[in-house]
C-alpha positions in Angstrom: -7.6 34.1 13.8 -9.6 32.6 11.0 -12.8 34.4 10.0 -15.8 32.1 9.8 -18.5 33.9 7.8 -20.7 30.9 7.9 -21.1 27.6 9.7 -23.3 25.8 7.3 -22.9 24.8 3.6 -25.8 27.0 2.7 -24.3 30.0 4.4 -21.0 29.3 2.8 -22.5 29.8 -0.6 -23.3 33.4 0.1 -19.9 35.0 -0.8 -19.8 34.4 -4.6 -21.0 37.1 -6.9 -24.3 36.3 -8.7 -22.8 36.1 -12.2 -19.3 34.9 -11.3 -18.3 31.3 -12.3 -18.5 28.8 -9.5 -18.3 25.3 -11.0 -17.0 24.5 -14.5 -15.5 21.8 -16.6 -12.8 21.8 -19.3 -14.6 21.7 -22.7 -11.9 19.3 -23.8 -13.5 16.7 -21.5 -17.1 17.1 -22.7 -19.3 19.2 -25.0 -18.7 22.8 -24.2 -21.0 24.2 -21.5 -20.9 27.5 -19.7 -19.9 27.4 -16.0 -22.5 27.3 -13.3 -22.5 30.7 -11.6 -22.6 31.3 -7.9 -26.1 32.6 -8.2 -27.2 29.5 -10.2 -25.5 27.3 -7.5 -27.5 28.9 -4.8 -30.7 28.3 -6.8 -29.7 24.7 -7.5 -29.1 24.1 -3.8 -32.5 25.6 -2.9 -34.3 23.5 -5.6 -32.4 20.4 -4.6 -33.3 20.7 -0.9 -37.0 21.3 -1.9 -36.9 18.2 -4.2 -35.4 16.0 -1.5 -37.9 17.2 1.0 -40.7 16.4 -1.4 -39.3 12.8 -1.6 -39.3 12.6 2.2 -35.6 13.2 2.6 -34.4 15.8 5.0 -31.7 16.8 7.5 -29.8 13.8 8.9 -31.0 11.5 6.2 -28.1 9.8 4.4 -27.9 10.0 0.7 -25.4 7.7 -1.0 -23.9 9.2 -4.1 -22.5 7.2 -7.0 -21.5 9.7 -9.7 -18.6 10.1 -12.2 -16.0 12.7 -11.3 -16.9 16.0 -12.8 -18.9 19.2 -12.2 -22.2 17.3 -11.4 -20.5 15.4 -8.6 -19.2 18.7 -7.2 -22.5 20.5 -7.5 -24.5 17.6 -6.1 -22.2 17.3 -3.1 -22.8 20.9 -2.2 -26.5 21.0 -3.0 -27.5 17.8 -1.3 -25.5 18.6 1.8 -27.5 21.8 2.2 -30.5 19.8 3.2 -29.4 16.2 3.9 -26.2 14.1 4.7 -24.1 13.3 1.7 -22.2 10.0 1.4 -20.1 10.0 -1.8 -18.9 6.5 -2.9 -16.3 5.4 -5.3 -18.0 4.6 -8.5 -15.5 1.8 -9.1 -16.6 -0.3 -6.2 -17.7 -3.9 -6.7 -21.1 -5.2 -5.7 -19.8 -6.5 -2.3 -18.2 -3.2 -1.5 -21.5 -1.3 -2.3 -23.3 -3.9 -0.1 -21.0 -3.1 2.8 -21.0 0.7 2.4 -24.7 1.2 1.7 -25.8 -1.0 4.6 -23.2 0.4 7.0 -24.3 4.0 6.1 -28.0 3.1 6.5 -28.6 5.1 3.3 -32.1 6.6 2.9 -31.6 6.9 -0.9 -29.0 6.4 -3.6 -28.3 9.2 -6.1 -26.8 7.9 -9.3 -26.3 9.5 -12.7 -28.8 8.7 -15.4 -27.6 6.1 -17.8 -24.7 5.1 -15.5 -24.3 1.3 -15.2 -23.2 0.3 -11.7 -23.7 -2.7 -9.4 -24.9 -0.1 -6.9 -28.2 -0.1 -8.6 -28.9 -3.8 -7.9 -27.5 -3.6 -4.4 -29.8 -0.6 -3.6 -32.8 -2.4 -5.1 -32.2 -5.6 -3.2 -31.9 -3.5 0.1 -35.0 -1.5 -0.7 -33.1 1.7 -1.0 -34.8 4.2 -3.4 -32.8 5.1 -6.4 -32.8 8.8 -7.5 -31.4 9.6 -10.9 -29.3 12.7 -11.4 -30.0 14.1 -14.8 -27.3 16.5 -16.0 -28.6 19.7 -17.6 -27.1 21.1 -20.8 -27.5 24.7 -19.5 -24.3 24.8 -17.4 -21.6 22.5 -16.2 -22.8 21.0 -12.9 -26.5 21.9 -13.3 -28.8 18.9 -12.8 -32.3 17.8 -11.7 -33.2 14.8 -9.5 -35.8 12.2 -10.6 -36.7 9.2 -8.5 -36.9 5.9 -10.5 -40.1 5.1 -8.7 -42.6 7.6 -7.2 -41.2 8.8 -3.9 -42.9 11.0 -1.4 -43.2 11.6 2.3 -42.6 14.2 5.0 -39.1 14.4 6.3 -38.6 14.6 10.1 -36.5 17.7 9.7 -37.1 19.6 6.4 -35.3 22.7 5.2 -31.7 23.8 5.3 -29.3 22.0 7.6 -27.9 23.6 10.7 -24.3 23.9 11.9 -24.4 20.7 14.1 -26.1 18.6 11.4 -23.9 16.1 9.7 -23.0 17.3 6.2 -20.8 14.5 5.0 -20.0 10.9 6.0 -16.9 9.1 4.8 -15.3 5.9 5.8 -11.7 5.5 6.8 -9.5 3.5 4.4 -9.7 0.4 6.6 -6.2 -0.6 5.6 -5.7 -2.6 8.8 -9.2 -2.9 10.3 -12.9 -2.6 9.4 -13.5 0.9 7.9 -14.9 3.4 10.4 -17.6 5.9 9.7 -16.5 9.5 10.1 -19.4 11.9 10.4 -18.4 15.5 9.6 -20.8 18.3 10.7 -21.4 21.5 8.8 -19.3 23.4 11.3 -16.4 21.0 10.6 -16.4 21.1 6.8 -17.0 24.9 6.6 -14.2 25.6 9.1 -11.8 23.4 7.0 -12.8 25.2 3.8 -12.1 28.6 5.4 -8.8 27.4 6.9 -7.6 26.3 3.5 -8.7 29.6 1.9 -6.9 31.5 4.6 -3.6 29.6 4.2 -3.7 29.9 0.4 -5.0 33.5 0.4 -7.9 32.5 -1.9 -10.0 35.3 -3.4 -12.9 35.4 -5.9 -10.4 35.8 -8.8 -8.9 32.3 -8.0 -9.7 29.3 -10.1 -8.7 25.7 -9.1 -8.3 22.9 -11.6 -9.6 19.8 -9.8 -7.9 16.5 -10.7 -8.7 14.7 -7.4 -11.5 12.1 -7.0 -14.6 13.6 -5.5 -15.4 10.7 -3.3 -12.5 11.6 -1.1 -12.0 14.4 1.5 -9.1 16.0 -0.4 -11.0 16.9 -3.6 -14.3 17.6 -1.8 -12.9 20.1 0.7 -9.6 21.4 -0.6 -10.5 21.8 -4.2 -14.2 22.3 -4.3 -15.5 23.7 -1.0 -12.5 26.1 -0.3 -13.0 27.6 -3.8 -16.7 28.1 -3.4 -16.2 29.5 0.1 -13.8 32.1 -1.3 -16.2 33.1 -4.0 -13.9 31.6 -6.6 -14.2 28.9 -9.2 -13.3 25.2 -9.5 -13.1 23.4 -12.9 -13.8 19.7 -12.4 -12.1 17.1 -14.7 -13.4 13.6 -15.1 -10.5 12.4 -13.1 -6.7 12.5 -13.3 -5.1 11.7 -16.6 -1.5 13.0 -17.0 -1.7 13.0 -20.8 -4.8 15.3 -20.7 -3.6 17.5 -17.9 -1.8 20.1 -19.9 -4.7 20.6 -22.4 -7.0 21.1 -19.4 -4.4 23.4 -17.8 -4.1 25.5 -20.9 -7.9 25.9 -21.3 -8.8 26.5 -17.7 -5.8 28.7 -16.9 -6.1 27.9 -13.2 -4.4 29.9 -10.5 -3.8 26.7 -8.5 -4.3 23.0 -8.4 -4.0 20.4 -5.6 -2.9 16.8 -6.0 -1.2 13.8 -4.3 2.5 13.2 -4.9 2.1 10.5 -7.5 0.1 12.8 -9.6 2.7 15.6 -9.3 5.3 13.1 -10.4 3.3 12.0 -13.4 2.7 15.7 -14.4 6.4 16.4 -13.9 7.3 13.7 -16.4 5.4 15.7 -19.1 6.2 19.2 -18.0 9.4 19.5 -20.1 7.4 19.3 -23.4 4.8 21.7 -22.2 7.0 24.7 -21.2 5.1 27.1 -23.4 1.8 26.2 -21.8 3.2 26.7 -18.4 4.7 30.0 -19.2 1.5 31.5 -20.5 -0.4 30.2 -17.5 -1.4 32.2 -14.4 -0.5 29.8 -11.5 0.1 31.3 -8.1 1.1 28.1 -6.4 0.6 24.3 -6.5 -0.7 22.4 -3.5 0.2 18.8 -2.4 -1.5 16.7 0.3 -2.7 13.3 1.4 0.7 11.7 1.5 4.3 12.9 2.0 5.8 14.7 -1.0 9.4 13.6 -1.6 11.7 16.7 -1.3 13.2 15.9 -4.7 9.8 16.1 -6.3 8.9 19.4 -4.6 12.1 20.9 -5.9 11.6 19.6 -9.5 8.0 20.7 -9.6 8.9 24.2 -8.4 11.6 24.5 -11.1 9.2 23.2 -13.8 6.3 25.5 -13.0 8.1 28.5 -11.4 5.7 28.7 -8.5 5.9 27.5 -4.9 4.7 24.0 -4.0 2.7 24.2 -0.8 2.7 20.9 1.1 -0.2 20.4 3.4 -1.3 17.7 5.9 -4.8 16.4 6.2 -7.0 13.5 7.1 -10.7 12.6 6.9 -11.3 13.0 10.7 -10.1 16.7 10.4 -12.4 17.5 7.4 -9.0 17.5 5.6 -6.5 20.2 6.6 -4.5 20.2 9.8 -1.3 21.8 8.9 0.1 23.6 5.8 3.2 25.4 4.7 2.5 29.1 4.3 2.8 31.1 1.0 5.8 33.2 0.4 7.2 35.5 1.7 7.0 33.1 4.7 9.3 30.1 4.3 8.1 26.7 3.2 10.3 23.7 3.6 10.7 20.4 1.8 10.1 17.6 4.2 7.8 19.6 6.4 4.0 19.8 6.2 4.1 23.3 7.6 2.5 25.0 10.5 -0.8 24.5 12.3 -3.5 25.6 9.7 -6.8 25.6 11.5 -6.8 23.2 14.5 -4.3 23.3 17.4 -1.5 20.8 16.7 0.7 19.2 19.4 2.9 16.2 20.0 1.8 13.6 22.7 3.5 10.6 24.3 1.8 7.2 24.9 0.6 8.3 28.3 -1.2 11.4 27.1 1.4 14.0 28.1 2.1 16.8 25.6 5.8 16.9 24.6 8.2 19.7 24.3 9.6 21.3 21.1 11.7 18.8 19.1 10.5 15.7 20.9 9.2 12.8 18.9 5.7 11.5 19.5 2.2 11.2 18.1 0.6 14.2 16.4 -2.6 15.3 18.1 -5.1 17.9 17.1 -8.2 19.7 18.4 -10.4 22.3 16.9 -13.5 23.4 15.0 -12.8 21.2 12.0 -12.3 18.0 13.9 -14.9 15.2 14.0 -16.7 14.7 17.3 -16.0 11.0 17.0 -16.5 7.8 14.9 -20.0 6.6 14.6 -21.2 3.7 16.8 -17.6 2.9 17.7 -16.9 3.6 21.4 -13.7 1.5 21.4 -12.2 3.4 18.5 -13.2 6.7 20.1 -11.7 5.7 23.5 -8.4 5.1 21.7 -8.6 8.1 19.4 -9.3 10.9 21.9 -7.2 11.8 24.9 -8.0 14.8 27.1 -9.9 16.4 24.2 -7.1 15.8 21.7 -7.6 13.6 18.7 -4.7 11.2 18.1 -3.9 11.2 14.4 -1.9 7.9 14.4 1.0 9.8 12.8 4.4 10.3 14.4 6.4 13.5 14.1 8.0 16.5 15.7 7.3 20.3 16.0 10.3 22.6 15.7 10.8 25.9 17.5 9.1 27.8 14.6 6.0 25.6 14.7 6.8 23.6 11.6 5.6 20.0 11.7 7.7 17.1 10.3 6.2 13.7 9.9 8.2 10.5 10.4 5.4 8.2 9.3 2.2 6.5 10.4 2.7 4.8 13.7 1.4 1.6 12.1 4.0 2.0 9.3 7.1 2.6 11.5 9.4 -0.4 11.0 10.4 -2.2 14.3 13.6 -4.1 13.4 14.6 -5.9 16.6 13.6 -2.9 18.7 15.2 -0.3 16.4 12.4 2.0 15.2 12.9 3.1 11.5 11.0 5.8 9.7 10.1 4.6 6.2 9.9 8.2 5.1 13.5 8.8 6.0 14.6 5.8 3.9 12.4 6.9 1.0 14.0 10.3 1.0 17.5 8.9 0.8 16.7 6.4 -1.9 14.9 9.1 -4.0 18.3 10.9 -4.1 19.6 8.2 -6.5 19.4 9.6 -10.0 17.9 6.4 -11.4 15.0 6.2 -8.9 11.7 7.7 -9.9 9.5 6.3 -7.0 10.1 4.4 -3.8 8.1 3.0 -1.0 9.9 1.7 2.1 8.0 -0.8 4.2 8.4 -3.5 6.8 8.5 -7.1 5.9 8.2 -10.0 8.3 11.4 -11.5 9.8 11.5 -14.7 11.9 14.1 -13.3 14.4 13.9 -9.5 14.2 10.1 -9.2 13.8 10.5 -6.9 10.9 13.1 -6.1 8.3 13.4 -3.1 6.0 12.3 -3.6 2.4 11.7 -1.2 -0.4 9.7 -1.2 -3.7 11.3 1.0 -6.4 10.3 2.2 -9.8 13.3 3.3 -12.0 13.3 6.3 -14.3 12.9 5.6 -18.0 16.2 4.7 -19.6 18.0 4.0 -16.3 19.3 0.7 -15.0 20.1 -0.2 -11.4 20.4 -3.4 -9.4 19.7 -4.2 -5.8 23.5 -4.2 -4.9 24.0 -0.7 -6.4 21.1 0.9 -4.6 21.9 -0.8 -1.3 25.5 0.5 -1.5 24.2 4.0 -2.2 21.9 3.8 0.8 24.7 2.3 3.0 26.8 5.5 2.4 24.0 7.7 3.7 22.1 5.6 6.3 22.9 3.7 9.5 23.4 0.0 8.6 20.2 -1.1 10.3 18.2 1.3 8.2 19.5 0.0 4.8 16.8 -2.1 3.1 17.7 -5.8 3.1 15.3 -6.4 0.2 14.7 -4.2 -2.7 12.1 -5.1 -5.3 12.1 -3.3 -8.7 8.6 -2.8 -10.1 7.0 -1.2 -13.2 4.5 0.4 -10.9 3.9 0.5 -7.2 0.4 -0.4 -6.0 -1.8 2.7 -5.3 -5.0 3.3 -3.5 -8.2 4.7 -5.1 -6.9 8.3 -4.6 -3.5 7.7 -6.1 -1.7 7.3 -2.8 1.1 4.7 -2.7 0.3 1.8 -0.4 2.8 1.0 2.3 0.7 -1.2 4.6 0.2 -4.7 3.3 2.8 -4.3 0.5 5.0 -7.1 1.8 2.1 -9.5 1.6 1.1 -8.3 -1.8 4.7 -8.9 -3.1 5.0 -12.2 -1.3 7.9 -11.1 0.9 9.1 -12.6 4.2 12.4 -12.5 6.0 
């Protein structure tokens, strides 16, 4: 059973030793600054809650955050959440996107870094949302003060530190096929997830994570930042992922682990061969992968390049990130599996709400301390998402006799070819076995008679050539005929989302494909 030393963000900060590093940044990314210690982080949180309260902002009030990736973003997420509700937003959004998100969130204020130009400023001003500037301090990486652009005062309805049932973090779903939904995550949800991750990865105060994930997304916020702080360890925050800077950051920080999405692992892998000496003098314990399925071929290659296990995990925003994870050695971890239940209960359910037996294919469902209580102001979505206390993830998969979970894909992404259901992940895995293939995304494209037909977008390895005939023949020797892609498009790069995930839904339309 997981130990939960705290159920609030403020309580979670207690473990770290006073003078031990908590939040840092590679000096290669900015002028050299010492790390923010755990003691200084606790003081920063206390000062931030007091400053927000003095501006009339308290528990339950929503604070939009538009900040560059880095230590200030990590520290601000933690410190603001101790006394208000954080709403991190992608700094790359356009004006119309900020208009939607700031209005949908009903933001009480917008925190934005001093000197940062962003359309969010004009949107907030037009909506009468006060702007609070975050001013980075030179004393330590992540240290900051808050200063409202215009005088701001008031008495918050609920001052002081937030409680376990207060909302710590609100994020929107990706909205790939519908209007984005608001996911409120309470303190008890996010702290539970941080402890679940720490338990699965055996994190201790001596661990240091190198964060290359964006900090407006649940993966970076909880898996990299909050789990590290909860364990009393450290996280070094880069300005964002850059494969060509990764190994300089890696060599300086000497992390014991890092977490990333599969496309990042592939980019790093492409440069690993020329950085063997850096890898060998490092102190990695493991590498973590999450947010989309890791091709088995990539897992094997990364493990060979770094000489440590690659731990694939399974998460989503509604679960405050982690739901399942492969265990560390000596317990086995398997390519193609996202591991065992790692926090919440995990089961497989049929369309009628019945839990299925071992090995049966159905929808993955979860319940537990880290799971959101429901989408905000969206009773229809909640009625569809919850069945008998279980949250329906929208993913399809199976559980084996040892409790290992295998995904076959998002239910919305399963290809229905004339009644034959095809897992795009299965086709991906086969195509990735071809020595010329670097990346692949299999997807459904419209077909006038069958409804959908199988298509694939492929990126070739440097120096390799391959045509559609050759790859279809390769697939035909390994797949049932109806699963072989009828259309293969070769691209220089497959479209990715803001977090680096390859985009499967909507790809046919983007590429102008129809049957």
